[in-house]
C-alpha positions in Angstrom: 117.9 -71.3 46.0 121.6 -71.0 46.6 123.4 -68.2 45.1 127.1 -68.6 43.7 128.8 -65.3 43.9 131.0 -63.7 41.3 134.9 -64.0 42.0 138.0 -62.0 41.2 141.1 -64.4 39.7 143.3 -62.8 42.2 141.2 -63.8 45.1 140.7 -67.5 43.7 144.5 -68.1 43.7 144.5 -67.7 47.4 141.8 -70.3 48.3 142.0 -73.7 49.8 140.3 -76.6 48.6 137.3 -76.3 50.6 136.7 -72.8 49.7 137.3 -73.5 46.0 134.7 -76.3 46.1 132.3 -73.9 48.2 132.4 -71.3 45.2 132.6 -72.9 42.1 131.0 -76.7 42.6 127.4 -77.5 42.5 126.3 -80.6 44.3 123.0 -82.3 44.5 121.6 -81.1 41.3 119.0 -83.7 41.3 116.6 -84.4 44.2 114.0 -87.1 43.9 110.5 -85.7 43.4 111.6 -82.0 43.6 113.1 -79.3 41.7 116.6 -78.1 42.7 117.7 -74.6 41.6 121.1 -72.7 42.1 121.7 -69.1 41.0 124.8 -68.1 39.4 125.7 -64.4 39.4 128.0 -64.7 36.4 125.7 -63.7 33.7 122.8 -64.5 36.0 122.6 -68.2 34.9 120.2 -70.5 36.6 121.2 -74.3 36.9 119.2 -77.0 38.2 117.5 -80.5 37.9 113.7 -81.2 37.9 113.4 -85.2 39.0 109.5 -86.0 38.8 108.4 -89.3 40.3 104.6 -89.6 40.9 103.4 -86.2 40.6 104.2 -83.3 38.2 106.5 -80.7 39.3 106.0 -76.9 38.5 108.8 -74.5 37.9 107.4 -70.8 38.2 108.0 -67.6 40.4 107.1 -69.3 43.6 109.2 -72.2 43.2 112.2 -69.8 43.4 110.6 -67.4 45.8 110.6 -64.4 43.6 107.3 -62.4 43.0 108.5 -60.3 40.1 108.0 -62.1 37.1 111.6 -63.7 36.7 110.5 -66.9 35.0 108.9 -64.9 32.1 112.0 -62.8 31.3 114.1 -66.0 30.9 114.8 -68.6 28.4 115.6 -72.3 29.2 117.5 -75.1 27.9 116.7 -78.7 29.2 118.1 -82.0 28.3 116.2 -85.2 29.9 118.9 -87.7 31.2 116.2 -90.1 32.6 113.4 -92.0 31.5 110.5 -90.6 28.9 108.4 -87.8 30.1 106.8 -84.6 29.2 107.3 -80.9 29.7 104.3 -78.4 29.4 104.0 -74.7 29.3 100.7 -73.0 28.4 98.9 -75.1 26.1 102.1 -76.6 24.7 103.3 -80.1 25.4 106.6 -82.1 24.3 107.3 -85.6 24.9 110.8 -86.0 26.1 112.8 -89.2 25.8 116.2 -90.1 26.9 118.8 -87.3 25.9 116.0 -85.3 24.1 116.5 -81.4 24.5 114.1 -78.6 24.6 114.4 -74.9 24.1 112.0 -72.7 25.7 111.8 -69.0 24.9 110.9 -66.2 27.1 107.1 -65.5 28.3 106.5 -68.5 30.1 105.3 -68.3 33.7 104.9 -71.8 34.5 106.6 -74.9 33.2 105.6 -78.3 34.1 107.8 -81.6 34.3 106.6 -85.0 34.2 107.7 -88.5 34.3 105.9 -91.3 32.1 106.5 -94.1 34.3 107.4 -93.5 38.1 109.6 -96.8 38.0 111.7 -95.1 35.3 111.5 -91.3 36.0 112.6 -88.5 34.0 115.5 -86.4 35.1 115.7 -83.1 33.5 118.9 -80.9 33.6 117.8 -77.2 33.4 119.7 -74.0 32.3 118.4 -70.8 32.2 119.6 -67.1 31.4 117.9 -63.8 30.9 116.6 -63.1 27.6 116.1 -59.7 25.8 114.0 -61.4 22.9 111.3 -64.0 22.7 112.0 -67.1 20.7 110.0 -69.9 19.7 110.2 -73.3 21.7 112.1 -76.1 20.0 112.1 -79.7 20.5 115.7 -81.2 20.1 115.6 -85.1 19.9 119.0 -86.4 20.2 119.1 -87.9 16.8 118.7 -84.1 15.5 121.4 -82.5 17.5 124.5 -81.0 15.4 127.3 -83.8 15.8 130.7 -82.9 15.6 133.4 -85.7 16.0 136.8 -84.6 17.5 140.1 -86.0 19.0 142.8 -88.4 18.4 143.2 -91.6 20.3 146.8 -91.3 20.8 145.9 -88.1 22.9 143.1 -90.1 24.9 140.7 -87.4 23.9 138.2 -88.9 21.3 134.9 -87.3 21.4 131.4 -86.3 20.1 130.1 -83.1 20.4 126.2 -82.8 20.4 125.1 -79.2 19.7 121.4 -78.8 21.1 120.7 -75.1 21.6 123.0 -73.5 18.9 122.4 -71.1 16.1 122.5 -74.3 13.6 119.8 -75.6 15.8 117.5 -73.1 17.2 117.6 -69.3 18.0 117.9 -68.3 21.3 118.7 -64.7 23.3 122.2 -65.8 24.6 121.9 -69.3 25.5 124.4 -72.1 24.0 124.1 -75.7 25.4 125.2 -79.1 24.2 126.6 -82.4 25.2 130.0 -84.0 25.0 130.4 -87.7 24.9 133.9 -89.2 25.1 134.8 -92.7 23.6 135.8 -95.6 25.5 139.3 -95.4 26.4 139.3 -91.8 26.1 139.5 -89.4 29.2 140.6 -85.7 28.1 138.2 -83.3 27.3 138.8 -79.9 25.8 142.8 -80.1 25.5 144.6 -77.8 24.6 142.3 -75.7 27.0 141.0 -72.2 26.3 139.0 -69.2 28.1 136.6 -67.0 26.3 136.3 -63.5 28.0 133.1 -62.6 26.6 131.0 -66.0 27.9 130.9 -68.0 31.0 130.2 -71.6 31.1 129.0 -74.1 33.4 130.2 -78.0 33.3 127.8 -80.9 34.2 129.5 -84.3 34.5 127.4 -87.3 34.3 127.4 -90.8 32.5 130.2 -92.4 34.6 129.9 -94.8 37.8 129.7 -93.5 40.8 133.1 -94.4 42.2 135.0 -92.8 39.5 135.8 -89.1 39.6 136.8 -86.1 37.2 139.7 -83.8 37.9 138.8 -80.6 36.5 141.2 -77.9 36.0 140.4 -74.3 36.5 141.8 -71.0 37.1 144.2 -68.6 35.1 146.7 -70.4 32.7 149.5 -69.1 34.9 147.9 -70.2 38.0 145.7 -73.1 37.7 143.7 -74.9 40.3 141.9 -78.4 40.0 138.2 -79.7 41.4 137.9 -83.5 42.2 134.1 -83.9 40.7 131.7 -86.7 41.4 129.2 -87.7 38.8 126.3 -85.6 38.4 128.0 -82.1 39.8 128.5 -78.8 38.2 131.6 -76.7 38.0 131.2 -73.0 37.2 133.7 -71.8 35.0 134.1 -67.9 34.6 135.1 -66.2 31.4 138.6 -65.5 32.9 139.2 -69.4 33.7 140.3 -72.2 31.7 138.2 -75.1 31.7 139.3 -78.9 30.9 139.2 -82.1 32.7 140.4 -85.6 32.6 138.6 -88.5 34.3 139.4 -91.8 35.8 136.9 -93.5 33.3 135.1 -92.1 30.2 132.2 -90.0 30.8 130.0 -87.3 29.4 129.2 -83.5 30.2 126.7 -80.9 29.2 128.0 -77.6 28.8 126.1 -74.3 28.9 127.3 -70.9 28.0 125.9 -67.4 28.2 127.3 -64.0 27.4 127.4 -61.3 24.5 128.0 -63.6 21.7 127.1 -66.9 20.3 130.1 -67.6 18.2 131.2 -71.2 19.6 134.6 -70.7 18.3 135.2 -67.4 19.7 138.0 -68.6 22.4 141.6 -68.0 23.3 143.3 -71.3 23.1 146.2 -71.9 25.6 149.2 -73.7 24.8 149.7 -76.6 27.0 153.5 -75.5 27.5 152.1 -72.1 28.9 150.2 -73.7 31.7 151.5 -73.4 35.4 
């Protein structure tokens, strides 16, 4: 389990491209037949992918090499980006179609991920945060997400936000999670950009051709940096950093947030004219 340390903005301003990628870019989220897990020290978030093929995959304390009940003290958000499958914990079992989501509350010691058809395997994107409360599991079909249509074609940012783990959909201790899909011909997300000092965020980019790229902008508004991101890579956005991007083709991304509040609109917008 790779650990991503917290970073001070003054230090980040001095990083070269390679160091920036090492500290903020998560690669190889999915590995066929395995669970890949990455630990982000900002808000103690876990990010990863479960890609079962022929046999079920078990996520438990042994799988992340800890022995103190870490899994049982966490909540999870999962979105299936592949073929149909199932997720089971205890005696509870959920069928998961493509783009279905699932919230799993704290208290689980072993979560099993499975594909229905090895020729069309499920691919579960996973985010987990510590939880101080226990909430009921909630299955969130794609058609039941909270939909918000935003953007302007003249600014190439027409997009639809699908909120999964959100107070309007289900209860959670601190996790927020959703998916944003851009319309054909649009390639800007979240512009004007913003920060939110009370929450960190992780972006997972997907749903684009393998030879296309995202230019993800980060850093403080007066000291911006960028990362060139391939499909199915993640970017860590600390609370002090802007986070917005533009793609060479339309794409989607899954956003996940953790922090001390769940007010989605709690953000500090940055005027484009103030970016440097």
